[in-house]
C-alpha positions as YAML, in Angstrom:
chain: A
units: angstrom
residues:
- id: 1
  name: UNK
  ca: [26.29, 20.86, -7.23]
- id: 2
  name: UNK
  ca: [24.18, 19.73, -4.30]
- id: 3
  name: UNK
  ca: [24.09, 21.41, -0.91]
- id: 4
  name: UNK
  ca: [23.72, 18.08, 0.90]
- id: 5
  name: UNK
  ca: [23.68, 14.48, -0.30]
- id: 6
  name: UNK
  ca: [22.29, 12.10, 2.31]
- id: 7
  name: UNK
  ca: [23.49, 8.50, 2.41]
- id: 8
  name: UNK
  ca: [21.48, 5.92, 4.32]
- id: 9
  name: UNK
  ca: [18.47, 3.66, 4.37]
- id: 10
  name: UNK
  ca: [15.07, 3.98, 2.76]
- id: 11
  name: UNK
  ca: [12.24, 1.99, 4.32]
- id: 12
  name: UNK
  ca: [8.53, 1.49, 4.04]
- id: 13
  name: UNK
  ca: [7.11, 2.12, 7.51]
- id: 14
  name: UNK
  ca: [3.95, 0.82, 9.14]
- id: 15
  name: UNK
  ca: [2.87, 2.61, 12.34]
- id: 16
  name: UNK
  ca: [0.66, 0.46, 14.56]
- id: 17
  name: UNK
  ca: [-0.96, 2.23, 17.50]
- id: 18
  name: UNK
  ca: [-2.03, -0.21, 20.21]
- id: 19
  name: UNK
  ca: [-2.95, -0.34, 23.88]
- id: 20
  name: UNK
  ca: [0.33, -2.03, 24.84]
- id: 21
  name: UNK
  ca: [1.69, -1.34, 28.31]
- id: 22
  name: UNK
  ca: [5.18, -0.06, 29.08]
- id: 23
  name: UNK
  ca: [6.76, -2.12, 31.88]
- id: 24
  name: UNK
  ca: [10.13, -1.83, 33.61]
- id: 25
  name: UNK
  ca: [12.33, -4.75, 34.63]
- id: 26
  name: UNK
  ca: [15.41, -4.71, 36.84]
- id: 27
  name: UNK
  ca: [18.10, -7.23, 35.91]
- id: 28
  name: UNK
  ca: [20.29, -6.34, 38.90]
- id: 29
  name: UNK
  ca: [22.62, -4.07, 36.96]
- id: 30
  name: UNK
  ca: [20.22, -1.74, 35.19]
- id: 31
  name: UNK
  ca: [16.57, -1.05, 34.50]
- id: 32
  name: UNK
  ca: [15.03, -1.60, 31.10]
- id: 33
  name: UNK
  ca: [11.67, -0.53, 29.73]
- id: 34
  name: UNK
  ca: [9.73, -3.03, 27.62]
- id: 35
  name: UNK
  ca: [6.57, -2.79, 25.56]
- id: 36
  name: UNK
  ca: [4.38, -5.72, 26.64]
- id: 37
  name: UNK
  ca: [1.60, -7.64, 24.87]
- id: 38
  name: UNK
  ca: [-0.38, -10.55, 26.39]
- id: 39
  name: UNK
  ca: [0.84, -13.87, 25.00]
- id: 40
  name: UNK
  ca: [-1.59, -15.68, 22.75]
- id: 41
  name: UNK
  ca: [-3.96, -12.72, 22.43]
- id: 42
  name: UNK
  ca: [-5.33, -10.97, 19.39]
- id: 43
  name: UNK
  ca: [-4.57, -7.24, 19.76]
- id: 44
  name: UNK
  ca: [-6.93, -4.71, 18.18]
- id: 45
  name: UNK
  ca: [-4.99, -1.76, 16.72]
- id: 46
  name: UNK
  ca: [-6.35, 1.74, 17.36]
- id: 47
  name: UNK
  ca: [-4.91, 3.07, 14.12]
- id: 48
  name: UNK
  ca: [-2.62, 2.08, 11.25]
- id: 49
  name: UNK
  ca: [-0.50, 4.52, 9.23]
- id: 50
  name: UNK
  ca: [1.88, 3.98, 6.31]
- id: 51
  name: UNK
  ca: [4.79, 6.20, 5.27]
- id: 52
  name: UNK
  ca: [8.25, 6.25, 3.74]
- id: 53
  name: UNK
  ca: [11.01, 6.32, 6.33]
- id: 54
  name: UNK
  ca: [14.67, 5.50, 6.77]
- id: 55
  name: UNK
  ca: [17.35, 7.91, 7.90]
- id: 56
  name: UNK
  ca: [18.58, 8.63, 4.38]
- id: 57
  name: UNK
  ca: [15.21, 9.73, 3.00]
- id: 58
  name: UNK
  ca: [14.12, 11.48, 6.22]
- id: 59
  name: UNK
  ca: [17.17, 13.74, 6.20]
- id: 60
  name: UNK
  ca: [16.99, 14.39, 2.46]
- id: 61
  name: UNK
  ca: [13.36, 15.53, 2.67]
- id: 62
  name: UNK
  ca: [14.13, 17.74, 5.69]
- id: 63
  name: UNK
  ca: [16.93, 19.43, 3.75]
- id: 64
  name: UNK
  ca: [14.79, 19.94, 0.65]
- id: 65
  name: UNK
  ca: [11.83, 21.43, 2.55]
- id: 66
  name: UNK
  ca: [14.18, 23.99, 4.09]
- id: 67
  name: UNK
  ca: [15.03, 25.21, 0.59]
- id: 68
  name: UNK
  ca: [18.38, 23.55, -0.07]
- id: 69
  name: UNK
  ca: [19.32, 21.32, -3.01]
- id: 70
  name: UNK
  ca: [19.26, 17.73, -1.78]
- id: 71
  name: UNK
  ca: [20.18, 14.36, -3.21]
- id: 72
  name: UNK
  ca: [19.62, 10.90, -1.75]
- id: 73
  name: UNK
  ca: [22.11, 8.06, -2.19]
- id: 74
  name: UNK
  ca: [20.99, 4.56, -1.33]
- id: 75
  name: UNK
  ca: [19.88, 1.24, -2.76]
- id: 76
  name: UNK
  ca: [16.20, 0.30, -2.95]
- id: 77
  name: UNK
  ca: [14.35, -2.74, -4.20]
- id: 78
  name: UNK
  ca: [12.65, -3.11, -7.56]
- id: 79
  name: UNK
  ca: [9.25, -3.50, -5.92]
- id: 80
  name: UNK
  ca: [6.12, -1.52, -5.07]
- id: 81
  name: UNK
  ca: [7.62, -0.07, -1.91]
- id: 82
  name: UNK
  ca: [10.74, 0.99, -3.77]
- id: 83
  name: UNK
  ca: [8.62, 2.76, -6.37]
- id: 84
  name: UNK
  ca: [6.71, 4.55, -3.62]
- id: 85
  name: UNK
  ca: [10.02, 5.81, -2.27]
- id: 86
  name: UNK
  ca: [11.09, 7.10, -5.69]
- id: 87
  name: UNK
  ca: [7.73, 8.84, -6.12]
- id: 88
  name: UNK
  ca: [7.97, 10.52, -2.72]
- id: 89
  name: UNK
  ca: [11.51, 11.77, -3.41]
- id: 90
  name: UNK
  ca: [10.31, 13.30, -6.69]
- id: 91
  name: UNK
  ca: [7.42, 15.06, -4.96]
- id: 92
  name: UNK
  ca: [9.83, 16.43, -2.35]
- id: 93
  name: UNK
  ca: [12.31, 17.71, -4.98]
- id: 94
  name: UNK
  ca: [15.01, 15.27, -3.88]
- id: 95
  name: UNK
  ca: [17.16, 13.72, -6.62]
- id: 96
  name: UNK
  ca: [17.61, 9.95, -6.40]
- id: 97
  name: UNK
  ca: [21.33, 9.27, -6.93]
- id: 98
  name: UNK
  ca: [21.38, 5.64, -5.89]
- id: 99
  name: UNK
  ca: [20.80, 2.20, -7.33]
- id: 100
  name: UNK
  ca: [17.92, -0.26, -7.67]
- id: 101
  name: UNK
  ca: [18.34, -3.99, -7.14]
- id: 102
  name: UNK
  ca: [16.15, -7.11, -7.05]
- id: 103
  name: UNK
  ca: [16.40, -7.20, -3.24]
- id: 104
  name: UNK
  ca: [13.42, -6.36, -1.03]
- id: 105
  name: UNK
  ca: [13.06, -2.72, -0.01]
- id: 106
  name: UNK
  ca: [13.61, -2.28, 3.73]
- id: 107
  name: UNK
  ca: [10.47, -2.67, 5.82]
- id: 108
  name: UNK
  ca: [9.69, -1.63, 9.38]
- id: 109
  name: UNK
  ca: [6.81, -1.92, 11.83]
- id: 110
  name: UNK
  ca: [6.63, 0.70, 14.58]
- id: 111
  name: UNK
  ca: [4.78, -0.47, 17.69]
- id: 112
  name: UNK
  ca: [3.89, 2.16, 20.26]
- id: 113
  name: UNK
  ca: [2.83, 1.93, 23.89]
- id: 114
  name: UNK
  ca: [0.33, 3.76, 26.05]
- id: 115
  name: UNK
  ca: [3.20, 6.00, 27.25]
- id: 116
  name: UNK
  ca: [4.06, 7.24, 23.72]
- id: 117
  name: UNK
  ca: [7.25, 5.18, 23.57]
- id: 118
  name: UNK
  ca: [7.85, 2.77, 20.72]
- id: 119
  name: UNK
  ca: [9.71, -0.28, 19.49]
- id: 120
  name: UNK
  ca: [10.70, -0.61, 15.84]
- id: 121
  name: UNK
  ca: [10.86, -3.96, 14.06]
- id: 122
  name: UNK
  ca: [13.12, -3.59, 11.03]
- id: 123
  name: UNK
  ca: [13.78, -5.88, 8.10]
- id: 124
  name: UNK
  ca: [16.94, -4.74, 6.31]
- id: 125
  name: UNK
  ca: [17.68, -5.94, 2.81]
- id: 126
  name: UNK
  ca: [18.05, -3.58, -0.16]
- id: 127
  name: UNK
  ca: [19.70, -0.72, 1.74]
- id: 128
  name: UNK
  ca: [22.48, -3.08, 2.83]
- id: 129
  name: UNK
  ca: [23.35, -3.81, -0.82]
- id: 130
  name: UNK
  ca: [24.58, -0.34, -1.85]
- id: 131
  name: UNK
  ca: [27.85, -1.01, -3.70]
- id: 132
  name: UNK
  ca: [30.54, 1.68, -3.97]
- id: 133
  name: UNK
  ca: [31.78, 0.28, -7.29]
- id: 134
  name: UNK
  ca: [28.32, 0.72, -8.84]
- id: 135
  name: UNK
  ca: [27.92, 4.40, -7.92]
- id: 136
  name: UNK
  ca: [27.99, 7.17, -10.52]
- id: 137
  name: UNK
  ca: [30.69, 9.29, -8.87]
- id: 138
  name: UNK
  ca: [30.15, 12.18, -11.27]
- id: 139
  name: UNK
  ca: [26.75, 12.76, -9.66]
- id: 140
  name: UNK
  ca: [28.20, 13.00, -6.16]
- id: 141
  name: UNK
  ca: [29.22, 16.67, -6.26]
- id: 142
  name: UNK
  ca: [28.07, 18.31, -3.06]
- id: 143
  name: UNK
  ca: [29.07, 20.72, -0.33]
- id: 144
  name: UNK
  ca: [28.28, 18.09, 2.33]
- id: 145
  name: UNK
  ca: [27.68, 14.36, 2.67]
- id: 146
  name: UNK
  ca: [25.31, 13.37, 5.47]
- id: 147
  name: UNK
  ca: [25.96, 9.78, 6.59]
- id: 148
  name: UNK
  ca: [23.26, 7.73, 8.28]
- id: 149
  name: UNK
  ca: [23.60, 4.13, 9.38]
- id: 150
  name: UNK
  ca: [24.67, 1.74, 6.62]
- id: 151
  name: UNK
  ca: [27.69, -0.49, 5.98]
- id: 152
  name: UNK
  ca: [30.88, 0.71, 7.72]
- id: 153
  name: UNK
  ca: [33.19, -0.23, 4.82]
- id: 154
  name: UNK
  ca: [31.03, 1.70, 2.38]
- id: 155
  name: UNK
  ca: [31.03, 4.77, 4.64]
- id: 156
  name: UNK
  ca: [34.82, 4.53, 4.91]
- id: 157
  name: UNK
  ca: [35.14, 4.63, 1.12]
- id: 158
  name: UNK
  ca: [32.67, 7.49, 0.80]
- id: 159
  name: UNK
  ca: [34.40, 9.49, 3.55]
- id: 160
  name: UNK
  ca: [37.76, 9.03, 1.80]
- id: 161
  name: UNK
  ca: [36.13, 10.16, -1.45]
- id: 162
  name: UNK
  ca: [34.70, 13.21, 0.33]
- id: 163
  name: UNK
  ca: [38.11, 14.23, 1.69]
- id: 164
  name: UNK
  ca: [39.65, 13.80, -1.76]
- id: 165
  name: UNK
  ca: [36.96, 15.98, -3.37]
- id: 166
  name: UNK
  ca: [36.79, 18.62, -0.63]
- id: 167
  name: UNK
  ca: [33.32, 17.56, 0.50]
- id: 168
  name: UNK
  ca: [32.55, 17.97, 4.22]
- id: 169
  name: UNK
  ca: [31.10, 15.04, 6.14]
- id: 170
  name: UNK
  ca: [28.31, 14.90, 8.73]
- id: 171
  name: UNK
  ca: [27.87, 11.55, 10.48]
- id: 172
  name: UNK
  ca: [24.82, 10.37, 12.43]
- id: 173
  name: UNK
  ca: [25.52, 6.80, 13.60]
- id: 174
  name: UNK
  ca: [22.77, 4.52, 14.86]
- id: 175
  name: UNK
  ca: [22.78, 2.43, 18.03]
- id: 176
  name: UNK
  ca: [23.90, -0.48, 15.84]
- id: 177
  name: UNK
  ca: [27.01, 1.31, 14.53]
- id: 178
  name: UNK
  ca: [27.77, 3.00, 17.85]
- id: 179
  name: UNK
  ca: [27.70, -0.35, 19.65]
- id: 180
  name: UNK
  ca: [30.64, -1.46, 17.52]
- id: 181
  name: UNK
  ca: [32.82, 1.01, 19.42]
- id: 182
  name: UNK
  ca: [35.03, 3.89, 18.34]
- id: 183
  name: UNK
  ca: [37.82, 1.66, 16.98]
- id: 184
  name: UNK
  ca: [35.54, 0.19, 14.32]
- id: 185
  name: UNK
  ca: [34.45, 3.69, 13.22]
- id: 186
  name: UNK
  ca: [37.80, 5.49, 13.59]
- id: 187
  name: UNK
  ca: [38.41, 5.92, 9.84]
- id: 188
  name: UNK
  ca: [35.01, 7.52, 9.35]
- id: 189
  name: UNK
  ca: [35.30, 9.67, 12.49]
- id: 190
  name: UNK
  ca: [38.71, 10.93, 11.38]
- id: 191
  name: UNK
  ca: [37.11, 12.20, 8.16]
- id: 192
  name: UNK
  ca: [34.02, 13.60, 9.92]
- id: 193
  name: UNK
  ca: [33.49, 17.35, 10.30]
- id: 194
  name: UNK
  ca: [30.15, 17.17, 12.15]
- id: 195
  name: UNK
  ca: [29.17, 14.29, 14.45]
- id: 196
  name: UNK
  ca: [25.53, 14.09, 15.56]
- id: 197
  name: UNK
  ca: [24.32, 11.39, 17.94]
- id: 198
  name: UNK
  ca: [22.06, 10.93, 20.94]
- id: 199
  name: UNK
  ca: [23.24, 10.36, 24.49]
- id: 200
  name: UNK
  ca: [22.69, 6.60, 24.33]
- id: 201
  name: UNK
  ca: [24.74, 6.31, 21.12]
- id: 202
  name: UNK
  ca: [27.51, 8.46, 22.61]
- id: 203
  name: UNK
  ca: [27.84, 6.15, 25.59]
- id: 204
  name: UNK
  ca: [27.75, 3.06, 23.41]
- id: 205
  name: UNK
  ca: [30.54, 4.54, 21.32]
- id: 206
  name: UNK
  ca: [32.98, 5.57, 24.05]
- id: 207
  name: UNK
  ca: [31.55, 4.60, 27.44]
- id: 208
  name: UNK
  ca: [29.52, 6.21, 30.20]
- id: 209
  name: UNK
  ca: [30.41, 9.75, 31.30]
- id: 210
  name: UNK
  ca: [28.79, 13.17, 31.85]
- id: 211
  name: UNK
  ca: [27.79, 14.95, 28.63]
- id: 212
  name: UNK
  ca: [30.65, 17.54, 28.66]
- id: 213
  name: UNK
  ca: [33.22, 14.75, 28.94]
- id: 214
  name: UNK
  ca: [31.52, 12.75, 26.19]
- id: 215
  name: UNK
  ca: [31.63, 15.81, 23.94]
- id: 216
  name: UNK
  ca: [35.33, 16.29, 24.60]
- id: 217
  name: UNK
  ca: [36.23, 12.62, 24.02]
- id: 218
  name: UNK
  ca: [34.23, 12.48, 20.80]
- id: 219
  name: UNK
  ca: [35.87, 15.69, 19.61]
- id: 220
  name: UNK
  ca: [39.27, 14.07, 20.10]
- id: 221
  name: UNK
  ca: [38.32, 11.29, 17.68]
- id: 222
  name: UNK
  ca: [38.36, 13.74, 14.76]
- id: 223
  name: UNK
  ca: [35.09, 15.67, 14.35]
- id: 224
  name: UNK
  ca: [35.44, 19.44, 14.50]
- id: 225
  name: UNK
  ca: [31.90, 19.79, 15.85]
- id: 226
  name: UNK
  ca: [30.06, 17.31, 18.09]
- id: 227
  name: UNK
  ca: [26.36, 17.33, 19.01]
- id: 228
  name: UNK
  ca: [24.66, 15.12, 21.59]
- id: 229
  name: UNK
  ca: [20.85, 15.18, 21.59]
- id: 230
  name: UNK
  ca: [18.96, 14.17, 24.73]
- id: 231
  name: UNK
  ca: [15.32, 14.04, 23.68]
- id: 232
  name: UNK
  ca: [13.12, 16.09, 26.00]
- id: 233
  name: UNK
  ca: [16.25, 17.20, 27.89]
- id: 234
  name: UNK
  ca: [17.53, 19.21, 24.95]
- id: 235
  name: UNK
  ca: [20.85, 19.27, 23.15]
- id: 236
  name: UNK
  ca: [24.51, 20.10, 23.82]
- id: 237
  name: UNK
  ca: [27.17, 20.93, 21.25]
- id: 238
  name: UNK
  ca: [30.94, 21.41, 21.37]
- id: 239
  name: UNK
  ca: [32.72, 23.59, 18.83]
- id: 240
  name: UNK
  ca: [35.91, 25.65, 19.12]
- id: 241
  name: UNK
  ca: [36.11, 25.23, 22.94]
- id: 242
  name: UNK
  ca: [32.54, 26.46, 23.40]
- id: 243
  name: UNK
  ca: [29.71, 24.27, 24.68]
- id: 244
  name: UNK
  ca: [26.27, 25.33, 23.45]
- id: 245
  name: UNK
  ca: [23.17, 24.18, 25.34]
- id: 246
  name: UNK
  ca: [19.50, 24.40, 24.35]
- id: 247
  name: UNK
  ca: [16.31, 23.05, 25.87]
- id: 248
  name: UNK
  ca: [13.79, 21.10, 23.84]
- id: 249
  name: UNK
  ca: [10.58, 22.80, 22.75]
- id: 250
  name: UNK
  ca: [7.67, 21.58, 24.87]
- id: 251
  name: UNK
  ca: [5.04, 19.99, 22.64]
- id: 252
  name: UNK
  ca: [2.51, 17.18, 22.91]
- id: 253
  name: UNK
  ca: [4.46, 14.15, 21.74]
- id: 254
  name: UNK
  ca: [2.53, 11.79, 19.46]
- id: 255
  name: UNK
  ca: [5.40, 9.72, 17.98]
- id: 256
  name: UNK
  ca: [9.18, 10.14, 18.17]
- id: 257
  name: UNK
  ca: [10.37, 8.31, 15.04]
- id: 258
  name: UNK
  ca: [12.52, 10.60, 12.90]
- id: 259
  name: UNK
  ca: [13.13, 13.26, 15.55]
- id: 260
  name: UNK
  ca: [16.89, 12.72, 15.47]
- id: 261
  name: UNK
  ca: [16.94, 12.80, 11.67]
- id: 262
  name: UNK
  ca: [14.98, 16.07, 11.71]
- id: 263
  name: UNK
  ca: [17.36, 17.68, 14.17]
- id: 264
  name: UNK
  ca: [20.54, 16.62, 12.38]
- id: 265
  name: UNK
  ca: [19.41, 17.57, 8.88]
- id: 266
  name: UNK
  ca: [17.97, 20.87, 10.09]
- id: 267
  name: UNK
  ca: [21.08, 21.76, 12.07]
- id: 268
  name: UNK
  ca: [23.32, 21.20, 9.04]
- id: 269
  name: UNK
  ca: [20.87, 23.10, 6.84]
- id: 270
  name: UNK
  ca: [20.95, 25.98, 9.31]
- id: 271
  name: UNK
  ca: [24.72, 26.13, 9.09]
- id: 272
  name: UNK
  ca: [24.51, 26.39, 5.32]
- id: 273
  name: UNK
  ca: [21.67, 28.91, 5.36]
- id: 274
  name: UNK
  ca: [23.08, 31.38, 7.91]
- id: 275
  name: UNK
  ca: [26.56, 30.17, 8.91]
- id: 276
  name: UNK
  ca: [25.50, 30.43, 12.55]
- id: 277
  name: UNK
  ca: [25.80, 27.64, 15.12]
- id: 278
  name: UNK
  ca: [23.12, 29.20, 17.32]
- id: 279
  name: UNK
  ca: [20.63, 29.55, 14.47]
- id: 280
  name: UNK
  ca: [21.39, 25.99, 13.35]
- id: 281
  name: UNK
  ca: [20.62, 24.66, 16.86]
- id: 282
  name: UNK
  ca: [17.34, 26.59, 16.97]
- id: 283
  name: UNK
  ca: [16.33, 25.27, 13.55]
- id: 284
  name: UNK
  ca: [17.13, 21.70, 14.61]
- id: 285
  name: UNK
  ca: [15.23, 21.99, 17.89]
- id: 286
  name: UNK
  ca: [12.20, 23.53, 16.18]
- id: 287
  name: UNK
  ca: [11.96, 20.98, 13.38]
- id: 288
  name: UNK
  ca: [12.43, 17.97, 15.66]
- id: 289
  name: UNK
  ca: [9.69, 19.34, 17.96]
- id: 290
  name: UNK
  ca: [7.37, 19.61, 14.97]
- id: 291
  name: UNK
  ca: [8.13, 16.03, 13.90]
- id: 292
  name: UNK
  ca: [7.32, 14.46, 17.29]
- id: 293
  name: UNK
  ca: [3.97, 16.27, 17.31]
- id: 294
  name: UNK
  ca: [2.91, 14.21, 14.25]
- id: 295
  name: UNK
  ca: [2.82, 10.49, 13.43]
- id: 296
  name: UNK
  ca: [5.62, 9.51, 11.03]
- id: 297
  name: UNK
  ca: [9.11, 10.84, 10.37]
- id: 298
  name: UNK
  ca: [8.22, 13.31, 7.60]
- id: 299
  name: UNK
  ca: [4.72, 14.57, 8.34]
- id: 300
  name: UNK
  ca: [5.95, 17.28, 10.70]
- id: 301
  name: UNK
  ca: [8.95, 18.47, 8.70]
- id: 302
  name: UNK
  ca: [8.77, 22.24, 8.20]
- id: 303
  name: UNK
  ca: [9.65, 24.62, 5.42]
- id: 304
  name: UNK
  ca: [12.01, 27.51, 6.21]
- id: 305
  name: UNK
  ca: [9.25, 30.07, 6.90]
- id: 306
  name: UNK
  ca: [7.26, 27.83, 9.23]
- id: 307
  name: UNK
  ca: [10.44, 26.80, 11.03]
- id: 308
  name: UNK
  ca: [11.35, 30.46, 11.55]
- id: 309
  name: UNK
  ca: [7.88, 31.15, 12.96]
- id: 310
  name: UNK
  ca: [8.18, 28.24, 15.41]
- id: 311
  name: UNK
  ca: [11.63, 29.43, 16.51]
- id: 312
  name: UNK
  ca: [10.20, 32.88, 17.29]
- id: 313
  name: UNK
  ca: [7.05, 31.50, 18.92]
- id: 314
  name: UNK
  ca: [8.96, 29.02, 21.10]
- id: 315
  name: UNK
  ca: [11.58, 31.57, 22.19]
- id: 316
  name: UNK
  ca: [14.36, 29.02, 21.93]
- id: 317
  name: UNK
  ca: [17.36, 30.19, 23.92]
- id: 318
  name: UNK
  ca: [21.00, 29.09, 23.67]
- id: 319
  name: UNK
  ca: [23.44, 29.04, 26.59]
- id: 320
  name: UNK
  ca: [27.18, 29.27, 25.90]
- id: 321
  name: UNK
  ca: [30.02, 27.98, 28.08]
- id: 322
  name: UNK
  ca: [33.51, 29.06, 27.00]
- id: 323
  name: UNK
  ca: [35.91, 26.35, 28.17]
- id: 324
  name: UNK
  ca: [38.93, 28.65, 27.81]
- id: 325
  name: UNK
  ca: [37.68, 31.06, 30.48]
...
């Protein structure tokens, strides 16, 4: 029996640090920030780093480092990058529960700017080929499933399977899935116990509104607990008519890839470790702060003892608003 099985992508990531500028354009309706490179130029990179990424593997490793039994479910390619992913999962004590195909393992290039923002170029192939019919269902015994962004129809089938087997579901949709709107995700959301998304994804899913209203509307779609992360502006959570608020830990940000994965996986792990919403928030905030202080989605992931020390050192505080009062 696993504590958490994560379902999502596995990618081979290349982090390219450059001197690109961050510029802002105004299209008349909104402002948009763009990373800009001179056309026709050869750009010298300041550094180049390689790592295994993807929401599915990021969350699985976060869970395992915090001392819980983790499995990863996904499809990877029968290639060098796929083998690197399998090797990393073994080193991190994460069981690979997925499938291997002749497709190319997902690949991404992360381009950063002088303002520590980044753009990710992603090539999706193998992770999109995970087939429900080919899964060994007997291996999928877990207290929780943690869904990242993959095929909607597959997630629908897995969420139905979870309900049938008494497995709770956490769902962390991407911008891509959120942009499809709540109607396209309603079957998954109905089966979701914990919904974790950032403020941009929340607005893509149900429209623009203040955070408390977004939390309430998302809660009405099915999830018992809803979390909206807001980067450096912290996090807000709705559960049992109580809104919890926490500020982000102030750290020197080197690279933000994987911060959301770290928060979500750590929050769920905290619930399992101490059955406390407040502790789970603190654990999520601490681990995501550690991740953004390193380059790559896994380099900053903490074990339970180091996470506890950072929580104490950072003096993370939680504010509660009881909506019934």
